[in-house]
VEXKEDREN-459529 format. One record per residue (C-alpha): residue number from 0; residue in one letter; x, y, z. Coordinates in steps of 0.25 Angstrom, whole numbers, plus 2048, in hexadecimal, padded with zeros to 3 digits. Each point is the difference from the previous one (the first is absolute). Layout:
<nodes>
+-----+------+-----+-----+-----+
| seq | type |  px |  py |  pz |
+-----+------+-----+-----+-----+
| NUM |    a |   X |   Y |   Z |
...
+-----+------+-----+-----+-----+
</nodes>
This chain:
<nodes>
+-----+------+-----+-----+-----+
| seq | type |  px |  py |  pz |
+-----+------+-----+-----+-----+
|   0 |    m | C56 | D8D | BF6 |
|   1 |    f | 80B | 7FB | 80A |
|   2 |    s | 808 | 7FB | 7F4 |
|   3 |    k | 800 | 80E | 7FA |
|   4 |    v | 803 | 807 | 80D |
|   5 |    w | 80C | 7F7 | 803 |
|   6 |    r | 806 | 802 | 7F2 |
|   7 |    d | 7FE | 80F | 803 |
|   8 |    i | 807 | 7FF | 80D |
|   9 |    q | 80C | 7F8 | 7FA |
|  10 |    k | 801 | 80B | 7F5 |
|  11 |    g | 801 | 80B | 80B |
|  12 |    n | 7F2 | 805 | 7FE |
|  13 |    i | 7FC | 801 | 80F |
|  14 |    a | 7F4 | 807 | 806 |
|  15 |    p | 802 | 808 | 80D |
|  16 |    v | 7F4 | 7F9 | 807 |
|  17 |    y | 7FA | 7F2 | 7FE |
|  18 |    l | 7F4 | 7FA | 806 |
|  19 |    l | 7FF | 7F1 | 800 |
|  20 |    v | 7F2 | 7FB | 803 |
|  21 |    g | 7FC | 7F1 | 802 |
|  22 |    e | 803 | 7F3 | 807 |
|  23 |    e | 80A | 7FA | 7F7 |
|  24 |    a | 80D | 802 | 807 |
|  25 |    y | 808 | 7FB | 7F4 |
|  26 |    y | 7FD | 80C | 7F8 |
|  27 |    v | 803 | 809 | 80C |
|  28 |    d | 80E | 7F9 | 803 |
|  29 |    e | 804 | 800 | 7F1 |
|  30 |    t | 7FD | 80F | 7FE |
|  31 |    i | 808 | 804 | 80C |
|  32 |    a | 80B | 7F7 | 7FC |
|  33 |    k | 801 | 806 | 7F3 |
|  34 |    l | 7FF | 80E | 805 |
|  35 |    r | 80C | 7FC | 80A |
|  36 |    a | 808 | 7FB | 7F5 |
|  37 |    a | 7FE | 80C | 7F7 |
|  38 |    l | 803 | 809 | 80B |
|  39 |    g | 80E | 7FA | 804 |
|  40 |    g | 7FC | 7F2 | 805 |
|  41 |    e | 806 | 7FD | 80E |
|  42 |    e | 809 | 80C | 7FF |
|  43 |    g | 7F4 | 809 | 7FE |
|  44 |    e | 7F9 | 807 | 80C |
|  45 |    y | 7F3 | 7F9 | 804 |
|  46 |    a | 7F6 | 802 | 80C |
|  47 |    q | 7F4 | 7F8 | 803 |
|  48 |    f | 7F4 | 804 | 80A |
|  49 |    d | 7F4 | 7F8 | 805 |
|  50 |    c | 7F4 | 80A | 800 |
|  51 |    a | 7F8 | 7F7 | 809 |
|  52 |    e | 80B | 802 | 80B |
|  53 |    q | 806 | 80E | 7FC |
|  54 |    p | 7FA | 80D | 7FB |
|  55 |    v | 800 | 805 | 7F2 |
|  56 |    d | 808 | 80C | 805 |
|  57 |    f | 80D | 7F7 | 801 |
|  58 |    v | 7FE | 7FC | 7F1 |
|  59 |    i | 7FF | 80F | 7FC |
|  60 |    d | 80C | 804 | 809 |
|  61 |    e | 808 | 7F5 | 7FA |
|  62 |    a | 7FC | 803 | 7F2 |
|  63 |    d | 803 | 80F | 802 |
|  64 |    t | 80E | 7FD | 805 |
|  65 |    i | 80B | 802 | 7F5 |
|  66 |    p | 807 | 7F3 | 7FD |
|  67 |    f | 80F | 800 | 804 |
|  68 |    f | 806 | 7F5 | 7F7 |
|  69 |    s | 7F7 | 800 | 7F4 |
|  70 |    d | 7F8 | 809 | 7F7 |
|  71 |    r | 7F3 | 7FA | 804 |
|  72 |    k | 7FC | 7F6 | 80B |
|  73 |    l | 7F4 | 7F7 | 802 |
|  74 |    v | 7F6 | 801 | 80B |
|  75 |    v | 7F5 | 7F5 | 802 |
|  76 |    a | 7F4 | 802 | 808 |
|  77 |    r | 7F9 | 7F3 | 803 |
|  78 |    n | 7F2 | 7FD | 805 |
|  79 |    a | 7FA | 80E | 7FC |
|  80 |    s | 7F3 | 7FD | 808 |
|  81 |    f | 7FC | 80F | 800 |
|  82 |    l | 7FC | 7FE | 7F1 |
|  83 |    r | 7F5 | 7F6 | 804 |
|  84 |    a | 7F3 | 801 | 807 |
|  85 |    t | 802 | 7FF | 80F |
|  86 |    e | 7F7 | 803 | 80C |
|  87 |    k | 803 | 80E | 807 |
|  88 |    g | 809 | 7FD | 80C |
|  89 |    k | 804 | 7F2 | 7FB |
|  90 |    e | 80D | 804 | 7FA |
|  91 |    k | 80C | 7FC | 808 |
|  92 |    v | 809 | 80B | 7FB |
|  93 |    e | 7FB | 80F | 7FE |
|  94 |    h | 805 | 805 | 7F2 |
|  95 |    d | 801 | 80E | 7FC |
|  96 |    l | 7F8 | 7FF | 7F3 |
|  97 |    a | 800 | 80F | 7FE |
|  98 |    r | 80F | 800 | 7FF |
|  99 |    l | 800 | 7F4 | 7F7 |
| 100 |    e | 7F6 | 806 | 7F7 |
| 101 |    a | 808 | 80D | 7FF |
| 102 |    w | 80D | 7F7 | 7FD |
| 103 |    l | 7F9 | 7F8 | 7F5 |
| 104 |    e | 7FE | 80D | 7F8 |
| 105 |    h | 80F | 803 | 800 |
| 106 |    p | 808 | 7F3 | 803 |
| 107 |    t | 80F | 801 | 801 |
| 108 |    e | 808 | 7FD | 7F4 |
| 109 |    q | 80C | 7FA | 808 |
| 110 |    c | 7F7 | 7F4 | 805 |
| 111 |    v | 7F8 | 7F5 | 7FA |
| 112 |    t | 7F5 | 7FD | 809 |
| 113 |    v | 7F7 | 7F3 | 800 |
| 114 |    f | 7F3 | 7FF | 807 |
| 115 |    v | 7FB | 7F2 | 802 |
| 116 |    a | 7F2 | 7FD | 803 |
| 117 |    p | 7FE | 7F1 | 801 |
| 118 |    y | 7F1 | 801 | 7FF |
| 119 |    e | 7F5 | 7FC | 7F7 |
| 120 |    k | 7FA | 80E | 800 |
| 121 |    l | 803 | 80E | 804 |
| 122 |    d | 7F6 | 80B | 805 |
| 123 |    e | 7FE | 808 | 7F4 |
| 124 |    r | 7F8 | 80A | 808 |
| 125 |    k | 80D | 805 | 807 |
| 126 |    k | 807 | 80C | 7FB |
| 127 |    v | 80E | 7FA | 803 |
| 128 |    t | 7FC | 7F4 | 7F7 |
| 129 |    k | 7FB | 809 | 7F5 |
| 130 |    l | 80D | 808 | 800 |
| 131 |    m | 809 | 7F3 | 801 |
| 132 |    k | 7F9 | 7FA | 7F4 |
| 133 |    k | 802 | 80E | 7F9 |
| 134 |    h | 80F | 802 | 803 |
| 135 |    a | 805 | 7F2 | 801 |
| 136 |    l | 802 | 7F5 | 7F6 |
| 137 |    l | 7F5 | 7F6 | 804 |
| 138 |    l | 803 | 7F1 | 7FE |
| 139 |    q | 7F6 | 7F6 | 803 |
| 140 |    a | 806 | 7F4 | 807 |
| 141 |    e | 7F5 | 7F6 | 7FE |
| 142 |    q | 800 | 7F1 | 7FF |
| 143 |    l | 801 | 7FA | 7F2 |
| 144 |    k | 7F4 | 7F8 | 7FB |
| 145 |    e | 802 | 7F1 | 7FE |
| 146 |    h | 803 | 802 | 7F1 |
| 147 |    d | 80A | 80B | 802 |
| 148 |    l | 807 | 7F9 | 80B |
| 149 |    a | 802 | 7F4 | 7F8 |
| 150 |    v | 806 | 809 | 7F5 |
| 151 |    w | 809 | 807 | 80A |
| 152 |    i | 805 | 7F3 | 805 |
| 153 |    q | 803 | 7FB | 7F1 |
| 154 |    q | 807 | 80D | 7FE |
| 155 |    e | 808 | 7FF | 80C |
| 156 |    i | 805 | 7F2 | 7FD |
| 157 |    t | 803 | 803 | 7F1 |
| 158 |    q | 808 | 80D | 804 |
| 159 |    q | 809 | 7F6 | 807 |
| 160 |    q | 801 | 7F6 | 7F5 |
| 161 |    g | 7F7 | 7F6 | 807 |
| 162 |    r | 7F4 | 7F8 | 7FB |
| 163 |    i | 7F3 | 7FC | 807 |
| 164 |    t | 7F3 | 7F9 | 7FD |
| 165 |    e | 7F2 | 806 | 801 |
| 166 |    n | 7FC | 7F5 | 80A |
| 167 |    a | 80D | 804 | 808 |
| 168 |    i | 7FC | 80F | 800 |
| 169 |    g | 7F2 | 7FC | 805 |
| 170 |    k | 806 | 7F7 | 80B |
| 171 |    l | 809 | 80B | 804 |
| 172 |    i | 7F5 | 80A | 802 |
| 173 |    e | 7F7 | 7F6 | 807 |
| 174 |    m | 80C | 7FD | 80A |
| 175 |    v | 805 | 80E | 802 |
| 176 |    g | 7F4 | 809 | 7FD |
| 177 |    a | 801 | 80E | 7FA |
| 178 |    n | 80B | 805 | 809 |
| 179 |    m | 80A | 805 | 7F5 |
| 180 |    l | 80C | 801 | 809 |
| 181 |    q | 7FE | 7F2 | 805 |
| 182 |    l | 7FE | 7FB | 7F2 |
| 183 |    r | 80D | 807 | 7FB |
| 184 |    l | 808 | 7F9 | 80B |
| 185 |    e | 7FA | 7F2 | 7FC |
| 186 |    i | 803 | 803 | 7F1 |
| 187 |    e | 80E | 803 | 804 |
| 188 |    k | 801 | 7F3 | 808 |
| 189 |    l | 7F9 | 7F8 | 7F5 |
| 190 |    l | 80A | 805 | 7F5 |
| 191 |    l | 80C | 7FD | 808 |
| 192 |    f | 7FB | 7F2 | 803 |
| 193 |    v | 7FD | 7FC | 7F1 |
| 194 |    g | 80B | 808 | 7FA |
| 195 |    e | 800 | 805 | 7F1 |
| 196 |    e | 7FE | 7F3 | 7F9 |
| 197 |    e | 7F3 | 7FA | 808 |
| 198 |    i | 7F2 | 805 | 800 |
| 199 |    i | 7F8 | 803 | 80C |
| 200 |    d | 7F4 | 7F7 | 801 |
| 201 |    e | 7F5 | 7FE | 80A |
| 202 |    a | 807 | 7F5 | 807 |
| 203 |    v | 80C | 809 | 802 |
| 204 |    v | 7F7 | 80B | 806 |
| 205 |    e | 7F9 | 7F6 | 809 |
| 206 |    n | 80D | 7FB | 806 |
| 207 |    l | 808 | 80C | 801 |
| 208 |    v | 7F7 | 80C | 803 |
| 209 |    a | 7FE | 802 | 80F |
| 210 |    k | 7F2 | 7FD | 804 |
| 211 |    t | 7F8 | 80A | 808 |
| 212 |    l | 7F7 | 7FC | 80B |
| 213 |    e | 7F4 | 806 | 7F8 |
| 214 |    h | 803 | 7F7 | 7F4 |
| 215 |    d | 802 | 7F4 | 809 |
| 216 |    a | 7F2 | 803 | 807 |
| 217 |    f | 7FA | 802 | 7F2 |
| 218 |    k | 805 | 7F2 | 7FC |
| 219 |    l | 7FC | 7FA | 80D |
| 220 |    l | 7F2 | 805 | 7FE |
| 221 |    n | 7FF | 7FC | 7F2 |
| 222 |    a | 804 | 7F2 | 803 |
| 223 |    y | 7F6 | 7FF | 80B |
| 224 |    l | 7F5 | 804 | 7F8 |
| 225 |    a | 804 | 7F7 | 7F5 |
| 226 |    r | 800 | 7F4 | 80A |
| 227 |    d | 80E | 7FE | 7FE |
| 228 |    i | 803 | 7FC | 80F |
| 229 |    a | 80E | 7FB | 7FE |
| 230 |    t | 805 | 80D | 7F9 |
| 231 |    a | 7F9 | 809 | 80A |
| 232 |    v | 806 | 7F9 | 80C |
| 233 |    t | 80E | 800 | 7FA |
| 234 |    i | 7FF | 80F | 7FE |
| 235 |    y | 7FB | 801 | 80E |
| 236 |    h | 80B | 7F8 | 806 |
| 237 |    d | 80A | 808 | 7F8 |
| 238 |    l | 7FB | 80D | 806 |
| 239 |    l | 800 | 7FA | 80E |
| 240 |    r | 80F | 7FD | 7FE |
| 241 |    q | 802 | 80F | 7FC |
| 242 |    k | 7FB | 803 | 80E |
| 243 |    e | 7F3 | 806 | 7FA |
| 244 |    e | 7F5 | 801 | 80B |
| 245 |    p | 7F3 | 7F8 | 7FD |
| 246 |    i | 7F7 | 80C | 805 |
| 247 |    m | 806 | 809 | 7F6 |
| 248 |    l | 7FE | 7F6 | 7F5 |
| 249 |    v | 7F2 | 7FE | 804 |
| 250 |    g | 7FE | 810 | 7FE |
| 251 |    l | 807 | 7FF | 7F2 |
| 252 |    l | 7F7 | 7F4 | 7FB |
| 253 |    a | 7F4 | 808 | 805 |
| 254 |    s | 804 | 80C | 7F9 |
| 255 |    n | 803 | 7F9 | 7F3 |
| 256 |    i | 7F2 | 7F9 | 801 |
| 257 |    r | 7F9 | 80E | 802 |
| 258 |    t | 808 | 805 | 7F4 |
| 259 |    m | 7FC | 7F5 | 7F8 |
| 260 |    n | 7F2 | 801 | 803 |
| 261 |    n | 800 | 80F | 7FD |
| 262 |    v | 806 | 7FD | 7F2 |
| 263 |    y | 7F6 | 7F6 | 7FC |
| 264 |    y | 7F4 | 809 | 805 |
| 265 |    l | 805 | 80C | 7F8 |
| 266 |    q | 802 | 7F7 | 7F4 |
| 267 |    k | 7F2 | 7FC | 801 |
| 268 |    k | 7FC | 80E | 800 |
| 269 |    g | 807 | 802 | 7F3 |
| 270 |    y | 80D | 806 | 804 |
| 271 |    h | 80C | 7FE | 7F8 |
| 272 |    p | 80D | 7FB | 807 |
| 273 |    q | 807 | 80E | 7FF |
| 274 |    q | 7F3 | 806 | 806 |
| 275 |    i | 800 | 7F5 | 80B |
| 276 |    a | 80F | 802 | 803 |
| 277 |    k | 7FE | 80F | 802 |
| 278 |    q | 7F4 | 7FF | 808 |
| 279 |    l | 806 | 7F6 | 80A |
| 280 |    k | 80E | 806 | 7FF |
| 281 |    i | 807 | 7F4 | 7FC |
| 282 |    h | 809 | 7FD | 7F4 |
| 283 |    p | 7F9 | 7FC | 7F3 |
| 284 |    y | 809 | 7F3 | 7FF |
| 285 |    r | 7FA | 7FB | 80D |
| 286 |    v | 7F2 | 802 | 7FB |
| 287 |    k | 804 | 7F9 | 7F3 |
| 288 |    l | 804 | 7F4 | 807 |
| 289 |    m | 7F3 | 7FF | 808 |
| 290 |    v | 7F7 | 803 | 7F4 |
| 291 |    e | 807 | 7F6 | 7F7 |
| 292 |    n | 800 | 7F5 | 80B |
| 293 |    r | 7F9 | 7F4 | 7F9 |
| 294 |    n | 7FD | 7FA | 80E |
| 295 |    r | 7F9 | 80C | 805 |
| 296 |    p | 7FA | 7FE | 80E |
| 297 |    s | 7F1 | 803 | 802 |
| 298 |    e | 7FC | 80C | 809 |
| 299 |    e | 7FA | 7F5 | 809 |
| 300 |    r | 80E | 7F9 | 802 |
| 301 |    l | 807 | 80D | 802 |
| 302 |    l | 7F7 | 804 | 80B |
| 303 |    k | 800 | 7F3 | 806 |
| 304 |    a | 810 | 800 | 800 |
| 305 |    l | 7FF | 80E | 806 |
| 306 |    h | 7F7 | 7FB | 80C |
| 307 |    r | 809 | 7F5 | 802 |
| 308 |    l | 80C | 809 | 801 |
| 309 |    a | 7F9 | 808 | 80A |
| 310 |    d | 7FF | 7F4 | 809 |
| 311 |    v | 80F | 7FD | 7FE |
| 312 |    d | 803 | 80E | 804 |
| 313 |    l | 7F8 | 7FF | 80C |
| 314 |    k | 807 | 7F3 | 804 |
| 315 |    l | 80D | 806 | 7FE |
| 316 |    k | 7FD | 80C | 809 |
| 317 |    t | 7F9 | 7F8 | 80B |
| 318 |    t | 807 | 7F2 | 801 |
| 319 |    g | 80D | 7FB | 803 |
| 320 |    g | 808 | 7F3 | 7FC |
| 321 |    n | 805 | 7FE | 7F2 |
| 322 |    r | 7FB | 80D | 7F9 |
| 323 |    a | 805 | 7FC | 7F2 |
| 324 |    r | 7F7 | 7F4 | 800 |
| 325 |    h | 7F3 | 809 | 800 |
| 326 |    l | 803 | 805 | 7F2 |
| 327 |    e | 805 | 7F3 | 7FB |
| 328 |    l | 7F3 | 7F9 | 804 |
| 329 |    f | 7F9 | 80B | 7F8 |
| 330 |    l | 808 | 7FD | 7F3 |
| 331 |    i | 7FE | 7F1 | 801 |
| 332 |    q | 7F1 | 801 | 801 |
| 333 |    p | 7FA | 803 | 7F3 |
| 334 |    l | 7F5 | 809 | 7FE |
+-----+------+-----+-----+-----+
</nodes>
């Protein structure tokens, strides 16, 4: 869907109003960038509003103002929270939705207006939502599934005359996650490093891609559960050198254990990995790593580790001395 819309934009077939719904920022930023390029680039007239802080009236006023230096201008309204379900009186800003509803019936032709709703769902009961979906070009900015994400990575690299192995793609997703904006930055870095002649393999990804705290915490937990004390302690010391707080690491480890336990529970109940990912709101690739783990820990071991982490958390909050030592003792004492 996005590819077709982007081609239309490049050809000059531009809708007066767009509605981008979903949490994948890559699609949002790419669509806005292509609209800006088609409407004059840096020289074109452009305005942006945050509807979490500013009323939608500002957006309409700007859209209805005739552009001075171009035929059409671009107006972007981010965080269109008035399209989702909210408790009455909880909205920080009061929006004139009646005015917006009337405007949607006859949007100005001198402006391209983009409403960004970075939410999983909209409130379909609202009149403004129904009118927005009727009159705007709706695009769903959803995270790609594991297979589609791998295909997208391959296409991005091929388009830039690069090559990458399947294992390297898997490692890249494991380390970066499903954030397509971050993935694109890492892809550019990898291609620049290997040049046109070399192929991107798993080792290159492991050595070059910036490791996230979540990735390191996941590796730390896996090493601990696999009774690989040396690796677990090495990762922990690396994190300490990066000025990470032990109490925050305890929270991350506990969160990963709970997620792991929930994944195995749902799998026993007959859920498929995609269903598990949707139920727990985590990326399918992360579920895949847990499900395919040959050294899967038992439920008893996971619960025991969780209880021991609770003791570490208590000590970190109530005792002084060498705080880093409490979590290190946890790691070197096997379950």
